DRENDO-1510 file (C-alpha; in Angstrom, 1 decimal, always signed):
<recs>
REC; n; res; u; v; w
REC; 1; UNK; -0.2; -0.1; -0.3 .
REC; 2; UNK; +3.2; +2.9; +0.7 .
REC; 3; UNK; +3.5; +1.6; -3.3 .
REC; 4; UNK; +0.2; +3.0; -4.3 .
REC; 5; UNK; +0.7; +6.4; -2.6 .
REC; 6; UNK; +4.5; +6.4; -3.9 .
REC; 7; UNK; +3.0; +6.2; -7.0 .
REC; 8; UNK; +0.2; +9.3; -6.4 .
REC; 9; UNK; +3.0; +11.5; -5.3 .
REC; 10; UNK; +4.5; +10.6; -8.7 .
REC; 11; UNK; +1.8; +11.2; -10.4 .
REC; 12; UNK; +1.2; +14.8; -8.9 .
REC; 13; UNK; +4.6; +15.3; -9.5 .
REC; 14; UNK; +4.3; +14.7; -13.1 .
REC; 15; UNK; +1.7; +16.3; -13.2 .
REC; 16; UNK; +3.4; +19.6; -12.0 .
REC; 17; UNK; +6.2; +19.3; -14.5 .
REC; 18; UNK; +8.9; +19.4; -11.8 .
REC; 19; UNK; +11.4; +17.2; -11.2 .
REC; 20; UNK; +12.7; +18.7; -8.0 .
REC; 21; UNK; +11.0; +17.4; -5.5 .
REC; 22; UNK; +13.0; +13.8; -5.8 .
REC; 23; UNK; +11.0; +10.5; -3.4 .
REC; 24; UNK; +12.8; +9.9; -0.9 .
REC; 25; UNK; +13.4; +6.8; +2.0 .
REC; 26; UNK; +15.0; +8.7; +5.2 .
REC; 27; UNK; +18.1; +6.3; +6.0 .
REC; 28; UNK; +18.4; +3.3; +8.9 .
REC; 29; UNK; +14.7; +2.6; +10.1 .
REC; 30; UNK; +12.4; +4.5; +8.7 .
REC; 31; UNK; +9.7; +5.8; +11.9 .
REC; 32; UNK; +6.2; +5.0; +11.5 .
REC; 33; UNK; +3.6; +7.4; +10.3 .
REC; 34; UNK; +0.3; +7.6; +11.7 .
REC; 35; UNK; -2.1; +4.7; +12.5 .
REC; 36; UNK; -4.1; +5.6; +8.6 .
REC; 37; UNK; -1.5; +6.1; +6.8 .
REC; 38; UNK; +1.3; +3.0; +6.4 .
REC; 39; UNK; -0.8; +0.0; +7.1 .
REC; 40; UNK; +3.0; -2.1; +7.6 .
REC; 41; UNK; +3.5; -4.8; +9.8 .
REC; 42; UNK; +4.8; -3.5; +13.6 .
REC; 43; UNK; +7.0; -5.9; +14.6 .
REC; 44; UNK; +10.4; -6.0; +12.9 .
REC; 45; UNK; +12.3; -3.2; +13.5 .
REC; 46; UNK; +11.8; -2.0; +10.0 .
REC; 47; UNK; +8.6; -2.7; +8.4 .
REC; 48; UNK; +10.0; -2.3; +5.1 .
REC; 49; UNK; +12.1; -5.5; +5.7 .
REC; 50; UNK; +11.7; -8.0; +3.3 .
REC; 51; UNK; +9.7; -11.1; +4.4 .
REC; 52; UNK; +11.3; -14.4; +5.5 .
REC; 53; UNK; +8.2; -16.8; +6.5 .
REC; 54; UNK; +7.0; -20.2; +7.5 .
REC; 55; UNK; +3.3; -21.5; +7.4 .
REC; 56; UNK; +3.3; -23.6; +10.6 .
REC; 57; UNK; -0.2; -25.9; +9.8 .
REC; 58; UNK; -2.2; -27.3; +12.7 .
REC; 59; UNK; -4.8; -28.8; +10.7 .
REC; 60; UNK; -4.5; -32.9; +11.4 .
REC; 61; UNK; -1.6; -31.4; +13.7 .
REC; 62; UNK; +0.9; -31.1; +10.4 .
REC; 63; UNK; +3.3; -29.1; +12.4 .
REC; 64; UNK; +1.8; -27.9; +16.0 .
REC; 65; UNK; +1.0; -29.3; +18.2 .
REC; 66; UNK; +3.0; -32.6; +17.4 .
REC; 67; UNK; -0.3; -34.5; +18.4 .
REC; 68; UNK; -3.8; -33.7; +20.8 .
REC; 69; UNK; -3.8; -34.0; +24.0 .
REC; 70; UNK; -0.6; -32.6; +25.3 .
REC; 71; UNK; -0.4; -30.0; +28.1 .
REC; 72; UNK; +0.4; -26.1; +28.6 .
REC; 73; UNK; +3.7; -26.9; +29.4 .
REC; 74; UNK; +4.8; -29.1; +25.9 .
REC; 75; UNK; +2.6; -26.7; +24.2 .
REC; 76; UNK; +4.7; -24.0; +25.4 .
REC; 77; UNK; +8.1; -25.7; +24.9 .
REC; 78; UNK; +7.0; -26.6; +21.2 .
REC; 79; UNK; +6.1; -23.4; +20.3 .
REC; 80; UNK; +9.1; -22.1; +21.8 .
REC; 81; UNK; +10.9; -24.6; +19.4 .
REC; 82; UNK; +9.4; -23.7; +16.8 .
REC; 83; UNK; +10.3; -19.7; +16.9 .
REC; 84; UNK; +13.9; -20.9; +18.0 .
REC; 85; UNK; +14.1; -22.9; +15.2 .
REC; 86; UNK; +12.5; -19.3; +13.0 .
REC; 87; UNK; +15.4; -17.4; +14.5 .
REC; 88; UNK; +18.4; -20.2; +13.4 .
REC; 89; UNK; +17.5; -19.9; +9.8 .
REC; 90; UNK; +16.9; -16.0; +10.0 .
REC; 91; UNK; +13.5; -16.0; +9.9 .
REC; 92; UNK; +11.2; -13.2; +10.9 .
REC; 93; UNK; +7.9; -14.0; +10.0 .
REC; 94; UNK; +5.2; -16.3; +10.8 .
REC; 95; UNK; +2.0; -17.3; +9.3 .
REC; 96; UNK; +0.2; -19.8; +12.0 .
REC; 97; UNK; -2.7; -21.5; +11.1 .
REC; 98; UNK; -5.4; -20.5; +13.8 .
REC; 99; UNK; -8.5; -21.5; +12.4 .
REC; 100; UNK; -7.8; -25.0; +11.2 .
REC; 101; UNK; -11.9; -25.8; +10.7 .
REC; 102; UNK; -13.7; -23.3; +11.7 .
REC; 103; UNK; -12.1; -23.7; +15.2 .
REC; 104; UNK; -9.7; -21.4; +17.2 .
REC; 105; UNK; -6.3; -21.9; +18.5 .
REC; 106; UNK; -6.9; -18.4; +20.5 .
REC; 107; UNK; -10.1; -17.7; +22.4 .
REC; 108; UNK; -13.2; -17.3; +21.1 .
REC; 109; UNK; -17.0; -16.7; +21.5 .
REC; 110; UNK; -17.8; -17.8; +18.1 .
REC; 111; UNK; -15.7; -21.0; +16.7 .
REC; 112; UNK; -14.7; -24.1; +19.5 .
REC; 113; UNK; -11.2; -24.8; +20.3 .
REC; 114; UNK; -9.4; -26.5; +18.1 .
REC; 115; UNK; -9.8; -30.4; +18.5 .
REC; 116; UNK; -6.3; -30.3; +16.9 .
REC; 117; UNK; -5.3; -28.8; +20.1 .
REC; 118; UNK; -6.8; -30.8; +23.2 .
REC; 119; UNK; -7.9; -34.2; +21.8 .
REC; 120; UNK; -11.8; -32.5; +21.7 .
REC; 121; UNK; -13.7; -29.6; +20.0 .
REC; 122; UNK; -14.7; -27.4; +21.7 .
REC; 123; UNK; -12.6; -27.9; +25.1 .
REC; 124; UNK; -9.3; -25.9; +26.2 .
REC; 125; UNK; -6.3; -27.1; +27.2 .
REC; 126; UNK; -5.8; -26.0; +31.4 .
REC; 127; UNK; -7.3; -22.5; +29.7 .
REC; 128; UNK; -3.7; -22.2; +27.3 .
REC; 129; UNK; -4.4; -19.9; +24.6 .
REC; 130; UNK; -1.4; -20.6; +21.7 .
REC; 131; UNK; -2.1; -17.4; +19.7 .
REC; 132; UNK; -1.4; -15.8; +22.9 .
REC; 133; UNK; +1.6; -16.9; +23.7 .
REC; 134; UNK; +3.5; -17.5; +20.1 .
REC; 135; UNK; +2.8; -13.4; +20.4 .
REC; 136; UNK; +4.4; -13.2; +23.2 .
REC; 137; UNK; +7.4; -14.7; +22.8 .
REC; 138; UNK; +7.9; -13.6; +19.5 .
REC; 139; UNK; +7.7; -9.8; +20.2 .
REC; 140; UNK; +10.8; -10.7; +22.1 .
REC; 141; UNK; +12.7; -12.2; +19.3 .
REC; 142; UNK; +11.1; -9.6; +16.8 .
REC; 143; UNK; +9.2; -12.1; +14.9 .
REC; 144; UNK; +6.4; -10.8; +13.4 .
REC; 145; UNK; +2.9; -13.3; +13.6 .
REC; 146; UNK; +0.1; -13.3; +11.0 .
REC; 147; UNK; -3.1; -15.2; +11.8 .
REC; 148; UNK; -3.5; -17.6; +9.1 .
REC; 149; UNK; -7.5; -18.2; +8.6 .
REC; 150; UNK; -9.6; -21.2; +6.8 .
REC; 151; UNK; -13.0; -19.4; +6.2 .
REC; 152; UNK; -14.7; -22.1; +4.9 .
REC; 153; UNK; -14.2; -25.4; +5.4 .
REC; 154; UNK; -15.4; -26.6; +8.9 .
REC; 155; UNK; -14.6; -29.7; +9.1 .
REC; 156; UNK; -11.4; -31.8; +8.4 .
REC; 157; UNK; -12.9; -35.3; +6.9 .
REC; 158; UNK; -12.1; -37.6; +4.1 .
REC; 159; UNK; -14.2; -39.5; +1.3 .
REC; 160; UNK; -13.4; -42.7; +2.8 .
REC; 161; UNK; -13.8; -41.3; +6.4 .
REC; 162; UNK; -16.1; -38.5; +5.6 .
REC; 163; UNK; -17.5; -35.7; +8.5 .
REC; 164; UNK; -20.5; -34.4; +7.2 .
REC; 165; UNK; -22.7; -34.6; +10.3 .
REC; 166; UNK; -23.5; -31.3; +11.9 .
REC; 167; UNK; -24.2; -33.2; +15.2 .
REC; 168; UNK; -21.2; -34.3; +15.7 .
REC; 169; UNK; -19.6; -31.3; +15.9 .
REC; 170; UNK; -19.5; -29.3; +19.5 .
REC; 171; UNK; -22.8; -27.5; +21.1 .
REC; 172; UNK; -21.0; -24.3; +20.8 .
REC; 173; UNK; -20.4; -24.9; +17.1 .
REC; 174; UNK; -22.0; -21.9; +14.4 .
REC; 175; UNK; -22.5; -24.6; +12.1 .
REC; 176; UNK; -24.4; -26.8; +14.0 .
REC; 177; UNK; -26.5; -23.8; +15.5 .
REC; 178; UNK; -26.7; -23.5; +12.1 .
REC; 179; UNK; -27.0; -26.7; +10.4 .
REC; 180; UNK; -28.3; -24.1; +6.8 .
REC; 181; UNK; -24.7; -22.7; +6.9 .
REC; 182; UNK; -23.0; -25.8; +5.5 .
REC; 183; UNK; -23.0; -28.3; +2.9 .
REC; 184; UNK; -21.2; -31.3; +2.8 .
REC; 185; UNK; -19.0; -31.7; -0.2 .
REC; 186; UNK; -17.1; -35.2; -1.8 .
REC; 187; UNK; -14.4; -35.2; -0.5 .
REC; 188; UNK; -15.7; -36.2; +3.1 .
REC; 189; UNK; -15.8; -32.8; +4.5 .
REC; 190; UNK; -18.0; -29.8; +5.4 .
REC; 191; UNK; -17.9; -26.4; +4.1 .
REC; 192; UNK; -19.5; -23.3; +4.7 .
REC; 193; UNK; -22.1; -21.8; +1.9 .
REC; 194; UNK; -20.3; -18.9; +0.8 .
REC; 195; UNK; -23.5; -17.8; -1.3 .
REC; 196; UNK; -25.0; -16.6; +2.2 .
REC; 197; UNK; -24.6; -13.7; +3.3 .
REC; 198; UNK; -24.9; -14.1; +6.7 .
REC; 199; UNK; -22.1; -17.1; +6.8 .
REC; 200; UNK; -20.0; -14.0; +5.4 .
REC; 201; UNK; -20.6; -11.6; +7.8 .
REC; 202; UNK; -20.3; -13.9; +10.9 .
REC; 203; UNK; -16.3; -15.1; +9.3 .
REC; 204; UNK; -15.9; -11.5; +9.0 .
REC; 205; UNK; -16.7; -11.6; +12.6 .
REC; 206; UNK; -14.4; -14.1; +13.9 .
REC; 207; UNK; -11.6; -11.8; +11.7 .
REC; 208; UNK; -12.9; -9.1; +13.8 .
REC; 209; UNK; -12.3; -11.0; +17.1 .
REC; 210; UNK; -8.5; -12.1; +16.2 .
REC; 211; UNK; -7.5; -8.2; +15.5 .
REC; 212; UNK; -9.6; -7.0; +17.8 .
REC; 213; UNK; -7.7; -9.4; +21.4 .
REC; 214; UNK; -4.5; -10.2; +19.6 .
REC; 215; UNK; -1.7; -7.9; +18.3 .
REC; 216; UNK; -1.3; -9.8; +15.6 .
REC; 217; UNK; +0.2; -8.3; +12.5 .
REC; 218; UNK; -1.7; -9.5; +10.0 .
REC; 219; UNK; -4.2; -12.2; +9.1 .
REC; 220; UNK; -4.1; -14.9; +5.9 .
REC; 221; UNK; -6.7; -16.7; +3.9 .
REC; 222; UNK; -5.2; -19.6; +2.3 .
REC; 223; UNK; -6.3; -21.4; -1.2 .
REC; 224; UNK; -9.0; -23.0; +0.1 .
REC; 225; UNK; -12.2; -20.9; -0.7 .
REC; 226; UNK; -15.2; -23.3; -2.9 .
REC; 227; UNK; -13.3; -26.8; -2.0 .
REC; 228; UNK; -11.5; -28.6; -4.7 .
REC; 229; UNK; -13.1; -30.7; -6.7 .
REC; 230; UNK; -12.9; -34.3; -6.9 .
REC; 231; UNK; -14.3; -36.8; -9.1 .
REC; 232; UNK; -17.2; -39.4; -8.2 .
REC; 233; UNK; -17.3; -42.0; -10.8 .
REC; 234; UNK; -15.8; -40.6; -13.4 .
REC; 235; UNK; -17.6; -37.2; -13.4 .
REC; 236; UNK; -16.8; -34.4; -11.1 .
REC; 237; UNK; -19.1; -34.4; -7.8 .
REC; 238; UNK; -21.2; -31.5; -7.8 .
REC; 239; UNK; -21.4; -29.1; -4.7 .
REC; 240; UNK; -25.0; -28.4; -4.1 .
REC; 241; UNK; -25.5; -24.9; -3.3 .
REC; 242; UNK; -28.9; -24.7; -5.1 .
REC; 243; UNK; -30.4; -23.6; -1.6 .
REC; 244; UNK; -28.7; -20.3; -1.8 .
REC; 245; UNK; -28.0; -19.8; -5.1 .
REC; 246; UNK; -32.0; -19.5; -5.8 .
REC; 247; UNK; -32.4; -17.3; -3.4 .
REC; 248; UNK; -29.5; -15.3; -3.8 .
REC; 249; UNK; -27.8; -15.9; -7.8 .
REC; 250; UNK; -30.1; -12.7; -8.8 .
REC; 251; UNK; -29.8; -14.3; -12.7 .
REC; 252; UNK; -25.9; -14.4; -12.5 .
REC; 253; UNK; -24.2; -17.4; -14.3 .
REC; 254; UNK; -23.4; -19.8; -11.0 .
REC; 255; UNK; -19.7; -19.8; -11.9 .
REC; 256; UNK; -19.5; -15.6; -11.8 .
REC; 257; UNK; -21.9; -15.7; -8.9 .
REC; 258; UNK; -19.4; -18.0; -7.0 .
REC; 259; UNK; -16.7; -15.4; -7.8 .
REC; 260; UNK; -18.8; -12.7; -7.0 .
REC; 261; UNK; -19.6; -14.4; -3.0 .
REC; 262; UNK; -15.6; -15.3; -3.0 .
REC; 263; UNK; -14.9; -11.7; -3.8 .
REC; 264; UNK; -18.0; -10.3; -1.9 .
REC; 265; UNK; -16.2; -12.2; +1.2 .
REC; 266; UNK; -12.2; -10.9; +1.2 .
REC; 267; UNK; -13.7; -7.2; +0.2 .
REC; 268; UNK; -15.4; -8.0; +3.5 .
REC; 269; UNK; -13.0; -8.9; +6.0 .
REC; 270; UNK; -10.2; -6.1; +4.6 .
REC; 271; UNK; -12.8; -3.4; +5.3 .
REC; 272; UNK; -12.9; -5.6; +8.7 .
REC; 273; UNK; -9.6; -5.7; +9.4 .
REC; 274; UNK; -8.9; -2.0; +8.2 .
REC; 275; UNK; -11.7; -0.6; +10.2 .
REC; 276; UNK; -9.9; -2.0; +13.5 .
REC; 277; UNK; -6.0; -1.6; +13.1 .
REC; 278; UNK; -5.1; -0.1; +9.6 .
REC; 279; UNK; -1.3; -1.5; +10.6 .
REC; 280; UNK; -2.8; -4.7; +10.6 .
REC; 281; UNK; -2.2; -6.4; +7.3 .
REC; 282; UNK; -4.9; -8.4; +5.0 .
REC; 283; UNK; -3.9; -10.8; +2.9 .
REC; 284; UNK; -4.8; -14.2; +0.6 .
REC; 285; UNK; -2.3; -17.1; -0.5 .
REC; 286; UNK; -4.0; -18.2; -3.7 .
REC; 287; UNK; -3.2; -21.5; -5.5 .
REC; 288; UNK; -0.4; -20.1; -8.1 .
REC; 289; UNK; -2.3; -20.5; -11.5 .
REC; 290; UNK; -4.8; -18.0; -11.7 .
REC; 291; UNK; -5.7; -19.0; -15.2 .
REC; 292; UNK; -3.6; -20.9; -18.0 .
REC; 293; UNK; -3.3; -18.5; -20.9 .
REC; 294; UNK; -6.3; -19.0; -24.1 .
REC; 295; UNK; -5.0; -16.6; -26.0 .
REC; 296; UNK; -7.5; -14.1; -25.0 .
REC; 297; UNK; -7.8; -14.4; -20.7 .
REC; 298; UNK; -4.7; -13.5; -19.8 .
REC; 299; UNK; -3.9; -15.4; -17.7 .
REC; 300; UNK; +0.3; -17.5; -17.7 .
REC; 301; UNK; +1.6; -19.9; -20.0 .
REC; 302; UNK; +1.2; -23.0; -17.8 .
REC; 303; UNK; -1.2; -26.2; -18.4 .
REC; 304; UNK; -1.9; -26.8; -15.0 .
REC; 305; UNK; -5.1; -26.8; -12.4 .
REC; 306; UNK; -7.2; -23.4; -12.2 .
REC; 307; UNK; -7.8; -21.1; -9.4 .
REC; 308; UNK; -10.2; -18.9; -11.4 .
REC; 309; UNK; -12.7; -21.7; -12.8 .
REC; 310; UNK; -11.8; -24.5; -10.1 .
REC; 311; UNK; -12.1; -22.4; -6.5 .
REC; 312; UNK; -14.1; -19.3; -7.9 .
REC; 313; UNK; -10.7; -17.6; -6.9 .
REC; 314; UNK; -10.1; -14.6; -8.3 .
REC; 315; UNK; -7.0; -13.2; -7.2 .
REC; 316; UNK; -6.8; -10.7; -9.7 .
REC; 317; UNK; -10.0; -8.6; -8.8 .
REC; 318; UNK; -9.4; -8.5; -5.2 .
REC; 319; UNK; -5.6; -7.1; -6.7 .
REC; 320; UNK; -8.2; -4.3; -8.8 .
REC; 321; UNK; -10.8; -3.5; -6.4 .
REC; 322; UNK; -7.6; -3.0; -3.3 .
REC; 323; UNK; -8.7; -4.9; -0.9 .
REC; 324; UNK; -5.5; -6.6; +0.2 .
REC; 325; UNK; -2.3; -5.9; +0.9 .
REC; 326; UNK; -0.4; -8.5; +0.1 .
REC; 327; UNK; -1.0; -12.0; -2.2 .
REC; 328; UNK; +1.5; -15.0; -1.8 .
REC; 329; UNK; +0.8; -17.2; -4.6 .
REC; 330; UNK; +1.8; -21.0; -3.8 .
REC; 331; UNK; +4.2; -21.7; -6.5 .
REC; 332; UNK; +5.0; -24.6; -5.3 .
REC; 333; UNK; +6.5; -26.0; -8.6 .
REC; 334; UNK; +10.3; -26.1; -9.6 .
REC; 335; UNK; +12.4; -23.7; -12.0 .
REC; 336; UNK; +12.4; -26.9; -14.3 .
REC; 337; UNK; +8.6; -27.9; -14.5 .
REC; 338; UNK; +7.3; -28.1; -17.7 .
REC; 339; UNK; +3.6; -27.2; -16.6 .
REC; 340; UNK; +4.1; -24.6; -14.6 .
REC; 341; UNK; +7.5; -23.1; -14.3 .
REC; 342; UNK; +8.3; -21.1; -11.7 .
REC; 343; UNK; +9.9; -18.2; -13.0 .
REC; 344; UNK; +6.8; -17.5; -15.5 .
REC; 345; UNK; +4.7; -17.6; -12.4 .
REC; 346; UNK; +6.6; -15.4; -10.6 .
REC; 347; UNK; +7.0; -13.1; -13.6 .
REC; 348; UNK; +3.1; -13.5; -14.4 .
REC; 349; UNK; +2.2; -12.5; -10.7 .
REC; 350; UNK; +4.6; -9.6; -10.6 .
REC; 351; UNK; +3.7; -8.0; -13.3 .
REC; 352; UNK; +0.1; -8.8; -12.3 .
REC; 353; UNK; +0.7; -6.4; -9.1 .
REC; 354; UNK; +3.1; -3.7; -10.9 .
REC; 355; UNK; +1.8; -0.2; -10.0 .
REC; 356; UNK; -1.7; -1.7; -8.0 .
REC; 357; UNK; +0.7; -1.2; -4.6 .
REC; 358; UNK; -0.2; -4.7; -3.7 .
REC; 359; UNK; +2.4; -6.5; -2.3 .
REC; 360; UNK; +3.9; -9.9; -3.7 .
REC; 361; UNK; +5.7; -12.1; -1.4 .
REC; 362; UNK; +6.2; -16.1; -2.9 .
REC; 363; UNK; +5.1; -19.1; -1.2 .
REC; 364; UNK; +7.9; -21.4; -1.5 .
REC; 365; UNK; +6.6; -25.2; -2.1 .
REC; 366; UNK; +10.3; -26.6; +0.8 .
REC; 367; UNK; +8.1; -29.8; +1.4 .
REC; 368; UNK; +8.2; -31.1; -2.3 .
REC; 369; UNK; +12.3; -31.0; -0.7 .
REC; 370; UNK; +11.4; -35.0; +0.6 .
REC; 371; UNK; +10.0; -36.2; -3.2 .
REC; 372; UNK; +12.3; -33.8; -6.1 .
REC; 373; UNK; +15.0; -35.3; -7.4 .
REC; 374; UNK; +18.2; -33.5; -6.6 .
REC; 375; UNK; +16.5; -30.1; -5.0 .
REC; 376; UNK; +19.5; -28.3; -3.3 .
REC; 377; UNK; +19.9; -25.5; -4.6 .
REC; 378; UNK; +16.4; -24.6; -5.8 .
REC; 379; UNK; +14.9; -22.2; -3.1 .
REC; 380; UNK; +18.0; -20.2; -3.3 .
REC; 381; UNK; +17.8; -19.8; -7.2 .
REC; 382; UNK; +13.8; -19.3; -6.6 .
REC; 383; UNK; +14.5; -16.6; -4.3 .
REC; 384; UNK; +17.5; -14.9; -5.7 .
REC; 385; UNK; +15.1; -14.6; -9.5 .
REC; 386; UNK; +12.5; -13.2; -7.2 .
REC; 387; UNK; +14.4; -10.4; -5.8 .
REC; 388; UNK; +14.6; -8.8; -8.9 .
REC; 389; UNK; +10.6; -8.6; -10.0 .
REC; 390; UNK; +9.3; -5.5; -9.3 .
REC; 391; UNK; +6.8; -6.0; -6.8 .
REC; 392; UNK; +8.3; -9.2; -4.8 .
REC; 393; UNK; +8.8; -7.7; -1.1 .
REC; 394; UNK; +9.3; -11.6; +0.2 .
REC; 395; UNK; +9.4; -15.3; +0.7 .
REC; 396; UNK; +6.9; -18.0; +3.2 .
REC; 397; UNK; +8.3; -21.4; +3.0 .
REC; 398; UNK; +5.7; -24.3; +3.2 .
REC; 399; UNK; +7.0; -27.1; +4.2 .
REC; 400; UNK; +8.1; -26.9; +8.3 .
REC; 401; UNK; +9.2; -30.0; +8.8 .
REC; 402; UNK; +11.8; -30.4; +5.7 .
REC; 403; UNK; +13.2; -27.3; +7.1 .
REC; 404; UNK; +13.6; -28.6; +10.5 .
REC; 405; UNK; +15.2; -31.4; +9.5 .
REC; 406; UNK; +17.3; -29.5; +6.8 .
REC; 407; UNK; +16.2; -32.0; +4.1 .
REC; 408; UNK; +18.8; -32.5; +1.3 .
REC; 409; UNK; +20.6; -29.0; +3.1 .
REC; 410; UNK; +17.2; -26.7; +2.8 .
REC; 411; UNK; +18.0; -25.2; +6.1 .
REC; 412; UNK; +21.8; -24.3; +5.1 .
REC; 413; UNK; +19.8; -23.1; +2.6 .
REC; 414; UNK; +17.9; -20.5; +3.9 .
REC; 415; UNK; +19.9; -19.8; +6.7 .
REC; 416; UNK; +22.2; -19.0; +3.4 .
REC; 417; UNK; +19.6; -17.3; +1.6 .
REC; 418; UNK; +18.5; -14.6; +4.2 .
REC; 419; UNK; +21.9; -14.3; +6.4 .
REC; 420; UNK; +21.7; -10.6; +5.6 .
REC; 421; UNK; +18.7; -8.2; +5.5 .
REC; 422; UNK; +16.8; -6.8; +3.1 .
REC; 423; UNK; +15.1; -3.4; +3.1 .
REC; 424; UNK; +12.9; -2.8; -0.1 .
REC; 425; UNK; +12.4; +1.1; -1.1 .
REC; 426; UNK; +9.2; +1.9; -3.0 .
REC; 427; UNK; +9.8; +2.7; -6.5 .
REC; 428; UNK; +10.8; +6.0; -7.2 .
REC; 429; UNK; +10.0; +8.5; -10.2 .
REC; 430; UNK; +13.1; +9.0; -12.4 .
REC; 431; UNK; +10.6; +10.9; -14.9 .
REC; 432; UNK; +11.8; +8.9; -17.9 .
REC; 433; UNK; +11.0; +8.7; -21.7 .
REC; 434; UNK; +9.8; +5.0; -22.3 .
REC; 435; UNK; +12.7; +3.9; -23.8 .
REC; 436; UNK; +13.6; +0.2; -25.9 .
REC; 437; UNK; +16.6; -1.4; -27.1 .
REC; 438; UNK; +16.9; -0.4; -31.2 .
REC; 439; UNK; +14.5; +0.8; -33.4 .
REC; 440; UNK; +11.1; +1.6; -33.7 .
REC; 441; UNK; +10.6; -0.3; -36.9 .
REC; 442; UNK; +11.8; -3.4; -37.1 .
REC; 443; UNK; +11.0; -5.9; -40.1 .
REC; 444; UNK; +12.2; -9.6; -39.4 .
REC; 445; UNK; +11.4; -13.0; -40.5 .
REC; 446; UNK; +11.1; -14.7; -36.7 .
REC; 447; UNK; +8.7; -16.0; -35.6 .
REC; 448; UNK; +9.2; -14.0; -32.1 .
REC; 449; UNK; +10.5; -10.8; -31.1 .
REC; 450; UNK; +12.5; -9.8; -27.8 .
REC; 451; UNK; +11.4; -6.7; -27.0 .
REC; 452; UNK; +13.9; -4.4; -24.2 .
REC; 453; UNK; +13.6; -1.4; -22.5 .
REC; 454; UNK; +12.5; +0.3; -19.6 .
REC; 455; UNK; +9.5; +2.8; -17.8 .
REC; 456; UNK; +9.7; +4.8; -15.3 .
REC; 457; UNK; +9.7; +2.2; -12.2 .
REC; 458; UNK; +6.7; +3.9; -10.1 .
REC; 459; UNK; +4.2; +4.3; -13.2 .
REC; 460; UNK; +1.6; +1.5; -14.1 .
REC; 461; UNK; +3.2; -0.1; -17.4 .
REC; 462; UNK; +1.5; -2.0; -19.8 .
REC; 463; UNK; +2.5; -3.1; -23.4 .
REC; 464; UNK; -1.2; -3.4; -25.8 .
REC; 465; UNK; -3.1; -2.6; -22.6 .
REC; 466; UNK; -1.7; -6.0; -20.6 .
REC; 467; UNK; +1.3; -5.6; -17.5 .
REC; 468; UNK; +4.3; -7.1; -18.5 .
REC; 469; UNK; +6.7; -8.0; -15.5 .
REC; 470; UNK; +10.0; -5.6; -15.0 .
REC; 471; UNK; +12.8; -5.7; -12.1 .
REC; 472; UNK; +12.7; -3.3; -9.8 .
REC; 473; UNK; +14.8; -0.7; -11.8 .
REC; 474; UNK; +11.9; -0.7; -14.2 .
REC; 475; UNK; +13.4; -2.4; -17.0 .
REC; 476; UNK; +11.8; -5.5; -18.8 .
REC; 477; UNK; +12.2; -8.0; -21.8 .
REC; 478; UNK; +9.3; -9.8; -23.2 .
REC; 479; UNK; +9.4; -12.0; -25.9 .
REC; 480; UNK; +6.0; -11.1; -28.1 .
REC; 481; UNK; +4.4; -14.0; -30.2 .
REC; 482; UNK; +4.5; -12.5; -34.0 .
REC; 483; UNK; +1.8; -12.0; -36.3 .
REC; 484; UNK; +3.2; -12.1; -40.6 .
REC; 485; UNK; +2.8; -8.9; -41.6 .
REC; 486; UNK; +3.1; -5.5; -39.5 .
REC; 487; UNK; +3.1; -6.6; -35.2 .
REC; 488; UNK; +1.8; -3.0; -33.7 .
REC; 489; UNK; +2.9; -2.7; -30.2 .
REC; 490; UNK; +2.1; +0.1; -28.1 .
REC; 491; UNK; +3.7; +0.8; -24.4 .
REC; 492; UNK; +2.3; +2.9; -21.9 .
REC; 493; UNK; +3.4; +4.1; -18.8 .
REC; 494; UNK; +1.4; +6.7; -17.6 .
REC; 495; UNK; +0.3; +9.2; -19.8 .
REC; 496; UNK; +3.3; +8.7; -22.2 .
REC; 497; UNK; +3.1; +6.2; -24.9 .
REC; 498; UNK; +5.5; +4.9; -27.8 .
REC; 499; UNK; +4.5; +2.6; -30.6 .
REC; 500; UNK; +6.3; -0.1; -32.0 .
REC; 501; UNK; +6.8; -1.5; -35.2 .
REC; 502; UNK; +7.4; -4.9; -35.8 .
REC; 503; UNK; +6.7; -5.9; -39.5 .
REC; 504; UNK; +7.0; -10.0; -39.9 .
REC; 505; UNK; +8.1; -10.8; -43.8 .
</recs>
């Protein structure tokens, strides 16, 4: 969001046609502005420090607690060990899953205590508050905590062991009190119905409860919105939200209506967070592929599962609407992947966020170090590549267990990659014209033309109306497929334009 403020300053300066007032950052630690000006994290020594984070999953006891029913003292020791591991690996942010299945690892009047802690939903462990304790020990170490919420998943069943009976939930569970709020699916889980406005309001109230009662630096949703589709009898199983669709659909197509429901939920939660504490960040970590490029939708050059069509998760709408502070796409593939290469996706997301004021954090799938062939050096290369990107502000590692075990040298790589602090400055206006390498009139027989150049990094930049990836200096390099004959390339930066004509013979 500070980058958005910098953009406004740049546009204002251009309007005045004056280059005398250059945007500068103070040396050393940047003092925090009044609460309503800079919605940045508050725990770190410098709010512009590169985010070096890790996901701590509590669902199914993946990372914490190690098992259900531990005493308060053992829970404390496990949390302390997580913080110590973060310090050892030079990490500065913990994304802690506090609501994995419509339950709570914190004091809540809206959701029952999590079974993943006590072993029985609705029961606490000696009144121990996991989130409160974690915040207390992380603040001493200057580590930020983002409360990771899964907004719509209600139970953690499976097709072979379904958990879809609301009467099995604790008596104080909102789904048991309001069974019309939930929908069972063929994966064996219950989900809140995002099409029900009362559900969306309740989820927002749950976010408010966290922000009001805990000194969290952020709230983050993961990639689970509408359920990941599963097949039954050779067909994709139906998620039966027909009742709410008939009541609230308003004549829209089902897919569009579902995406609008998620957009409304995200918007409501963002507004809720900001109304309570503007310095608290709100972000989302969506599945890494928005859409595969079909030649007209603006998607990435990938061939994989699409969040937009299957999860009804339209991250670009959240960015355009201005109701996220950061996006942390789950880029869980290697650079060598044929279906979803890391570099292609990192550049795509970088371009999508260019000039929007929304920060790019990248979630790296380091859990794959257990299964990738020769993964050594992969994280190092991914981080190095990402740091050149204009929108990039940090990394979040998914795979705490692999990090803890130093699987195939992962911990060694992490410590080395994060051994020195990096402070990211907001893009500064350089008041430059659009520059390109070579001539603006080109004749070629090639199928693809490589266009290189530079545009003011503080201003949005497009090529034929589409954002393209740039580095932190504003430089770009893009491969352009050519049609036979004349190809017009319109470059636009702020109110400046430049046309390049490439003729393919």
